[in-house]
N, C-alpha and C positions, 0 to 999 in steps of 0.2 A: 204081419203080426201087428195088432193094434196097440196103441199107447193110450188106453182109455182112461177117462175120468168120469166122475158123476156130476151132479148139479153143483152150482156154485153158491157160496154164501153171499149176503149183501155186501155192497161196496164199503170197505173200511179203509181208514188211513188217508193220508194226503202225501203228495210229493214235496219233500222239503230239501230240494237239491240246490246246493250252491255251486257244485261242479268245479271246485278249486283244483281238483286233480287234473283237469284239462291243461293246466299250465306245466305239467310234468311230462317230459318225453322219456319213455321207458328205455332201459338199457337192454338191448337185444343180444349183446355179445355172448351171454351165457345160456342162450336158448339152444339146447342140444338134445332135447327129449321130446321131439314133436311126433306127429302122426306120419303114416305112410302117404307120400304124395302120389298123385295119379295124373298130373298135368291139368288140374282144374284151375280156373281163375282164382280159387280160394287158396292156392298154394303160397302165394307171395303176400307178405304183410303190406297193408295199404296205409300210407302216411296219413295221420290225423285220426285214424280209427281209435275208438275207445278200447281200453284193455282192463280186464278184471282179473282178480286173483282169488282162487278158492283154496282155503286152508283145510286140509282133510286129516282125519285120524281114523285108522282102520286096522283090522287084523286080517291078513291075507289068507290064513289057513288055520286049522286046528292047532298046529304046532309052532306057529310063528308068534313073535311078540308084536305088539301094536306098533304101527308105523305112522309117522306124521310126514306130510308132504305138501307141496304146493302145485296147483294146476293153474296155468296162465292161459287166458282165452282172449282172442281178439274178436270184437264185435264189428260186423260189416255194416256200418251206419248208413253208407250211401245206398247200399243194395236192399237193406231191410230197415228203413228209418223208424217205422212204427214199432216193430218187434224189439229193436235194440233200445228204443226209448222206454218201452215197457220194462225190459230187463233192468236197465239202469235205475229206473224208479224203484223197483223192488229191492235192488241191492242197497240203494241209499236209504231205503226205509228199514233195512236190517232184518227183513222178515226171514231171510235164509240162515241167519246166524244161529247155530245150535241145532239145526235139523239134521236128519240122517238120510242117506240114500235108501229109499223104501222099496226099490225094485231094481235088481241087477240081473242081467241075463248074459251069460258068456257068449261071445261072438255075436252080440247084438247091441245092447245099450245099457247104460247105467242111468237110472232115472231118479230125480230129486226135485226140490222146489216146492214141496207141499209144506206150508208153514205150520200145519198141525202135527207133522211127523217129528215130534220131540219125545225123548225118553221121559217117562213119568215114573220116578222111582228108580227101578233097575231095568235096563234093556232086556227083553224086547217090549216091556210094558210101555204103552203109548196111548195117544188119544184114539177114540173109536173112529174119528174121521180120517185118520192117517191113510193116505192113498187116494182119497177123494176130496180132500180139502183144497182150498184155494184162497186167493186174496180178495176176490170179488170184483175183478175188473177184466171183463172179457175183451178179446182181441180178434179182429178180423184176420183171416188167413192171408199171409203176405208171401207171395212167391217172387223169385227173380231168376232169370235165366242163368246167372252166374253162380247161383247157390244150389247145392245138392247135398246128399248124404254121403260125403266122402268120409274116410277114416278121421275121427276126431271132431266131426262136425257137432255143433250144439243146436238142438231144435226144440220147438215148443210141443209139449204134449197137449192133447185135447180129447174131447169126447167124440161121439159120432158126428156131432155138428162141426163142420169145418171151421166155423167162426166162434169157437168156444175156448180157445187157448187163453190161459190166465197167468198163473205163476209157475206151474210145473214145467220142467224142462228135462231134457235127456242129452247125454253125450254118446255118439256112436262109437262103440268100442272097436269096430271095424267098419268098412264101408257097408252102408245099408241102403243101397239104391232102390230096394223094393219099397221104400217109404217115399220116394220121389213121386210127384204128381203124375208124370208121364207113365209111370209103371203101376198106377192104381186107378180105380174107378170111383174113389171117394174124395178126390182133389188132393190127396196126399198130405204130407206134413211139411212144415216150414222150418228151414234152417236159417240161422242168422249170425253164425260165428264159427270159430274153429279153435281147437287147442293149439297153442304155440309152444308150450313147454309143460312137462309133467305128464305126458301121455302114459308113461309106465305106471303111474298111480291109477289112472283110469282103467288100464288093463288089469291091474292087480285087484281093484275093487270089483270088476266084472267077474273075476274068478273066485271071489270069496264064497264059502259054502252058504247055501240058502235053504229055505224050507217053505213049503206051502202053508205050514202051520205057523202063524205069527208068534206062538209061544216058544218056538224053537225046539219042540219035542222030537220032530222027525227031521233027520238030516238028509236032504235030497240035493245032490250036487247039480249045478247048472250043466247043461241047459234043460234038464228034465223038469225043473221047477217052472211053473207058469206064473205064480205070484212073485217069485224072485226076492222074497224078503231075506236079507242077510241074517245069518244066525248071530254073528257078532256085529255090533253097531259100526257102521261105516259113516262116521260123523263128519258133518261140515262145521268146522269150528267157526269160520267167518268167511264172508265174501266181501271184497273191497274193490272199489274202482281205484286203480293205481296210476293211470296216466293214459297217454296216447302213443301211437306208433310215430316215431320221429321221421322228419324229412331226411332223405339220404345225405344232403349237404350238412344238415345240422348234426347228424351222427358223426361225420368226419370231424367237424369243428369241435364237438364236445370231446372226442377222443384225443385230438391234438392238444386242446387246452388242458385236459386232464393229465397228459404226459408231461407237459412243460411245468405243471404245478408240482410234480414230484421231485424228490431229491435227484433221482437219476436224470430227469429231464433238465433240471437246472445245471447239473454238472456237465451234461452233454453240450448244452448251449454255451456255457462258459468256456469249455475246451475249444469249441468251434471258433469262438471269437478270438481266442489266443492264437490259434493256428492262422486265421485270416490276417491278423495284425502282423504276425511274423513273416508271412509270405509277402505282404506289402513292403515291409522293411527291407527284406532281402532284395526285392525288385528295385527299390529306390537306390540301394547301394550299388547294384549292378549297373544301373543307368548312369550314376555319377562317375563310376570308374571308367565306363566306356566313353563318356564325354571327355574325360581328362586326357585320353590318348588320341583324341581328334577324329574318332570315327563319325561322330555327329557334330557338324559345325553349327554353332548357334548363330541365328540371324542377328544382324546388327540394326536393321531398320524394319519398319512396318512393311515395306515393299518386299524385302527379302523373306519375311515371314509368310506373306501371301503366296509367294512363288513356291516356297517349300511345301506348303499345305496343298497347293494345287498339284504339284508333282507327285505327292504321296497317293493320289487317287487315280 
């Protein structure tokens, strides 16, 4: 199944990145909502990789209230340097803030990234370009043997031209290896990151009711819908760069420092010091009492001291 787009608009905007976020090592201790792993090189977080946060707001079904959540994604900068740089540029340009997922297909992908896909008035009213809009900066197809369409992978959408990816991207709601280059005759699609937390939100958005009619008049549940436009707005509130994957040693150091800075940590440290001091005091008293009954004879001269030390070994 193709993730097609149309022609691109002229290049607009510039990259104004200070990347101060690279000084922040993200806390991975609460990451418990990831994708299904399959033994891929993408399974394990890679220290130093950039991490972004997608804030979403969506309605899972006709009878549910709207839900807000967060999706955390690691970008594999070493394996896909050009694609990740492109994504970071777009995030820092804020072109994704306020757009919606314009195409979702159950058991396949959730697609977004079109800066023209914003609600005009009341959803589903939007710009005529929605679904074919872009930023205007095309990207050559970038493959790496370590990257594939595993569950939770994020990849670049494109037109029939393999070197036409721009701003639109998709998240694989399940493994989608039919998009990998070795399984296609059109060079395939390029992945460049993976969901590390918040995968349940990706799956819920993929299941939301859709219609082939952008007005929302006809309710056609996935996967029967080919256009996949959600009936209820699946909105991206904001996407932010939040930091980098920490080094393993740095993670341990941060956790230790964090514990000792708490009240419990300070009390534990203080109690430990008291116990150690008490043990030393008891040991000294025992030695003095033993010495007083003549078990250990104190040397009188330097020669006697040397002799006792040598005999002890």
